[in-house]
C-alpha positions in Angstrom: 161.4 109.4 71.5 161.3 106.1 69.8 161.2 103.7 72.8 157.8 103.7 74.5 159.2 102.2 77.8 161.8 105.0 78.0 159.1 107.6 77.4 156.8 106.1 80.0 159.5 106.0 82.6 160.3 109.7 81.9 156.6 110.6 82.2 156.4 108.8 85.6 159.5 110.5 86.8 158.2 113.9 85.7 155.0 113.3 87.7 157.0 112.3 90.7 159.0 115.5 90.3 155.8 117.5 90.5 154.2 115.6 93.4 157.3 114.8 95.6 159.9 117.5 94.9 157.5 120.3 93.8 159.5 120.9 90.6 156.9 122.2 88.2 158.8 124.6 85.9 161.0 123.8 82.9 161.5 120.9 80.7 162.7 117.5 81.9 166.4 118.3 81.7 166.0 121.5 83.8 164.0 119.6 86.4 166.6 116.9 86.5 169.3 119.5 87.0 167.4 121.0 90.0 166.6 117.6 91.4 170.2 116.4 91.3 171.0 118.9 94.1 168.4 117.2 96.4 169.3 113.6 95.7 172.1 111.2 96.7 175.1 110.7 94.5 174.1 107.2 93.5 171.0 108.6 91.8 173.0 111.3 90.0 174.6 108.6 87.9 171.2 107.1 87.2 169.9 110.5 86.1 172.9 110.9 83.8 172.3 107.5 82.3 168.6 108.3 81.8 169.3 111.7 80.2 171.9 110.1 77.8 169.4 107.4 76.8 166.7 110.0 76.2 169.1 112.1 74.0 170.3 109.0 72.1 166.7 107.8 71.5 165.9 110.8 69.4 168.4 109.8 66.8 167.6 106.4 65.1 171.2 105.3 64.6 172.2 106.0 68.2 168.9 104.6 69.6 170.0 101.1 68.8 173.1 101.5 71.0 171.1 102.2 74.2 171.5 99.6 76.9 167.8 99.4 77.9 168.3 97.0 80.7 170.5 99.4 82.6 168.3 102.4 81.7 165.2 100.5 83.1 167.1 99.7 86.2 168.2 103.3 86.7 164.6 104.5 86.1 163.3 102.0 88.6 165.8 103.1 91.2 164.9 106.8 90.6 161.2 106.1 90.8 161.6 104.1 94.0 163.6 106.8 95.7 161.2 109.6 94.6 158.2 107.6 95.7 159.8 107.3 99.2 160.4 111.0 99.6 158.3 112.4 102.6 157.3 116.0 102.0 156.4 116.6 105.7 159.8 115.3 106.8 161.6 117.6 104.2 159.6 120.6 105.5 160.4 119.8 109.1 164.1 119.4 108.2 164.1 122.8 106.5 162.4 124.5 109.5 164.9 122.8 111.9 167.8 123.9 109.8 166.5 127.5 109.8 165.9 127.4 113.6 169.4 126.0 114.2 170.9 128.8 112.1 169.1 131.4 114.1 170.0 129.9 117.4 173.7 129.7 116.4 173.6 133.3 115.4 172.0 134.3 118.7 174.6 132.3 120.7 177.4 134.1 118.9 175.9 137.5 119.5 175.3 136.7 123.1 178.9 135.5 123.5 180.3 138.7 121.9 178.1 140.9 124.1 179.4 139.1 127.2 183.0 139.4 125.9 182.7 143.1 125.4 181.0 143.6 128.8 183.8 141.6 130.5 186.5 143.5 128.5 185.0 146.8 129.6 184.8 145.7 133.2 181.0 145.7 133.7 180.9 141.9 134.5 
């Protein structure tokens, strides 16, 4: 990459991927693809802008066409959001979602058992 500020922003975002989202495998674009599923829609546009700027910066003619102000703003928004991610809260949320799924399944099974018992005349 030709622009050092863009390269530095991508490095900081990669470190945040590793520490905050536990995305360690793959190159930057693959990590971004996996991270997009976990992030709000507004940041998806920022990621697209950052990836486009990163691709454009590799070619000298297109590197001059990059709007660095908007790219810096996008990178700053991404960094701020990733820095605010709470790992313990995400873990708790996953556990609660799993527990809610199990409980819903148990309620459905219990209701079906009661329905069958009532239908057969045992209750």
